[in-house]
C-alpha positions, -999 to 999 in steps of 0.1 A, spaced: -409 245 -810 -427 260 -780 -409 237 -757 -376 246 -772 -384 283 -768 -393 278 -732 -362 258 -724 -340 283 -742 -356 312 -723 -351 295 -690 -314 287 -699 -307 323 -708 -324 336 -677 -305 312 -655 -271 318 -671 -275 355 -670 -283 358 -633 -257 332 -624 -231 352 -643 -240 382 -620 -234 361 -590 -267 347 -580 -268 311 -567 -297 287 -561 -310 287 -525 -340 274 -506 -366 300 -497 -368 309 -460 -405 307 -456 -430 293 -431 -428 258 -447 -390 257 -442 -394 269 -406 -420 242 -399 -396 215 -410 -371 229 -385 -397 233 -358 -406 196 -363 -369 187 -357 -370 208 -325 -400 189 -312 -380 157 -310 -349 170 -293 -335 154 -262 -316 170 -233 -285 174 -255 -303 194 -282 -305 232 -285 -328 256 -304 -318 290 -316 -345 317 -313 -345 353 -324 -341 375 -355 -319 374 -386 -290 384 -362 -293 350 -346 -297 333 -380 -263 346 -390 -244 346 -358 -241 309 -351 -220 284 -372 -239 252 -368 -211 226 -368 -185 247 -349 -210 256 -322 -219 219 -316 -182 210 -315 -174 237 -289 -204 232 -266 -209 195 -268 -245 200 -277 -260 185 -307 -260 207 -339 -285 235 -331 -319 238 -347 -324 272 -363 -358 288 -355 -348 324 -357 -368 345 -383 -359 377 -401 -374 406 -381 -388 380 -357 -394 387 -320 -384 359 -298 -416 356 -277 -439 336 -300 -413 309 -307 -403 307 -270 -439 303 -261 -444 275 -287 -415 256 -273 -427 260 -237 -461 248 -246 -447 217 -264 -446 190 -238 -424 169 -261 -396 195 -262 -367 185 -239 -339 206 -252 -323 240 -244 -330 274 -259 -305 300 -269 -328 331 -271 -317 364 -286 -325 396 -269 -327 421 -298 -335 454 -281 -356 467 -309 -377 436 -310 -376 426 -273 -381 458 -254 -405 475 -278 -441 467 -288 -441 450 -322 -476 434 -324 -476 430 -362 -442 413 -361 -454 389 -334 -485 381 -354 -463 372 -384 -443 347 -363 -475 333 -348 -485 325 -384 -453 304 -387 -463 286 -356 -498 280 -370 -483 265 -402 -463 241 -381 -495 231 -361 -511 220 -394 -479 205 -410 -491 171 -420 -475 145 -442 -487 160 -475 -474 194 -466 -441 179 -455 -436 161 -488 -447 192 -508 -422 214 -489 -393 189 -496 -402 188 -533 -403 226 -534 -369 228 -518 -355 204 -545 -366 228 -572 -354 259 -554 -319 244 -550 -317 239 -588 -330 272 -602 -319 308 -594 -352 319 -609 -369 306 -577 -350 332 -556 -374 357 -540 -352 386 -553 -359 374 -589 -396 368 -585 -417 387 -610 -430 412 -584 -395 419 -570 -380 422 -605 -407 446 -616 -402 467 -585 -365 470 -593 -373 480 -629 -396 507 -617 -367 520 -596 -345 518 -627 -323 492 -611 -317 455 -614 -314 429 -586 -279 421 -573 -268 394 -550 -268 402 -513 -243 392 -486 -268 369 -469 -289 355 -498 -278 319 -494 -298 299 -469 -290 263 -460 -318 237 -459 -315 238 -421 -322 276 -422 -287 290 -414 -275 321 -432 -238 325 -438 -230 359 -450 -201 372 -472 -196 409 -472 -170 405 -499 -198 397 -523 -219 427 -512 -206 455 -535 -230 482 -522 -225 478 -485 -218 515 -479 -249 525 -498 -270 500 -479 -256 512 -446 -265 548 -455 -301 539 -464 -305 518 -433 -291 545 -411 -316 570 -425 -345 546 -418 -334 541 -382 -331 578 -378 -368 582 -387 -378 552 -365 -397 558 -332 -400 526 -311 -432 521 -291 -424 511 -255 -444 487 -234 -465 503 -207 -453 493 -172 -482 470 -167 -477 454 -201 -440 448 -195 -447 433 -161 -471 408 -177 -445 400 -204 -418 394 -178 -442 371 -159 -449 351 -191 -412 349 -199 -404 336 -164 -431 311 -167 -418 298 -200 -383 296 -187 -395 276 -157 -416 252 -178 -387 244 -201 -364 240 -171 -389 216 -154 -385 193 -184 -347 192 -181 -339 220 -205 -329 256 -200 -332 290 -216 -301 312 -221 -307 348 -231 -280 364 -254 -274 400 -265 -256 397 -299 -230 422 -311 -240 454 -328 -220 484 -339 -220 518 -358 -254 534 -365 -274 503 -352 -256 505 -318 -261 543 -317 -299 537 -322 -300 510 -295 -281 531 -270 -304 561 -277 -337 543 -273 -328 512 -252 -300 522 -228 -286 491 -211 -291 504 -176 -329 509 -182 -336 477 -202 -310 449 -203 -297 452 -167 -332 450 -150 -342 422 -173 -311 401 -167 -315 407 -129 -352 396 -128 -355 368 -154 -340 341 -133 -321 326 -162 -285 330 -176 -282 362 -196 -250 369 -216 -244 404 -230 -216 408 -256 -202 439 -239 -193 419 -208 -169 396 -227 -139 409 -246 -140 381 -271 -176 390 -281 -172 427 -278 -144 426 -304 -168 413 -331 -180 442 -353 -208 434 -379 -201 454 -411 -237 464 -415 -241 471 -378 -259 439 -367 -252 409 -389 -220 388 -387 -206 373 -418 -195 337 -419 -160 345 -405 -176 365 -377 -201 337 -370 -173 312 -366 -155 336 -342 -188 343 -323 -197 306 -321 -163 296 -307 -162 325 -282 -198 320 -270 -193 283 -267 -162 288 -246 -182 312 -223 -210 287 -219 -185 260 -210 -169 282 -184 -203 290 -169 -210 252 -168 -241 257 -189 -233 232 -216 -218 196 -216 -185 209 -231 -165 193 -259 -157 157 -258 -124 147 -243 -99 134 -269 -100 99 -254 -137 98 -260 -135 108 -297 
């Protein structure tokens, strides 16, 4: 009887949340990242890794980007609210890494001091360093369960659910809740009913935000580190390409106020000694407008992947798509 009650409760819980629109998905945690980092370690010269924040996690369509560039399907190492520096350092220090890096320059996370965010990503790197066989098997088993039950979604965890109840609200599906086992997020704004409300809340939060700039000496040190990592990866046959992803509305206003291009991106691109692509410099990228100000949905990701891939081909930075006779 107890077993029947438990099974009945789980069935009702699952059916109810699925009826609202929730779907099972893997959890984007340090264990999932470690699996991706493990794949990155074995990449050859035709492999590419994506580094950055959630913007990068949603901006690239895995299969289409591989088709356009001629690279292997990219390995996704971007992390929500994640500065690029700790992951780029990890790849540079990995003597087995032979691939290329597409590194996001998110002004808020790249040109401002974010020590606690960097420490969070360093913890991901530490998990990977200790990612033995037992943890690898455990992670894969955990993923199997996560892909079966919506109850395993972070938004429906007891703590998250209780928080919503205290706010006299219930969880609703987000536009970027679904995560593939290889850590790509493909958003759908059509499924995000409260986009306008979310934008107002986020705009108010940004209005109160006050970024902390690097001191001149600190930034000079960071630039020297970046240049060193770029050169190390290049010496092994890879390359690092820095990319400024599209932003718009209140997010763009915030970036222009606190990180004007002439003071931040332009000096960086001139000094880093590596390819640096800004979306404003290319019409096919500048025309993409994320509905929440910074994250592209799946249609936008396909457009961005094709456009960026074409730019990389023109700049002779990628192998290029295979000729028809070779297919």
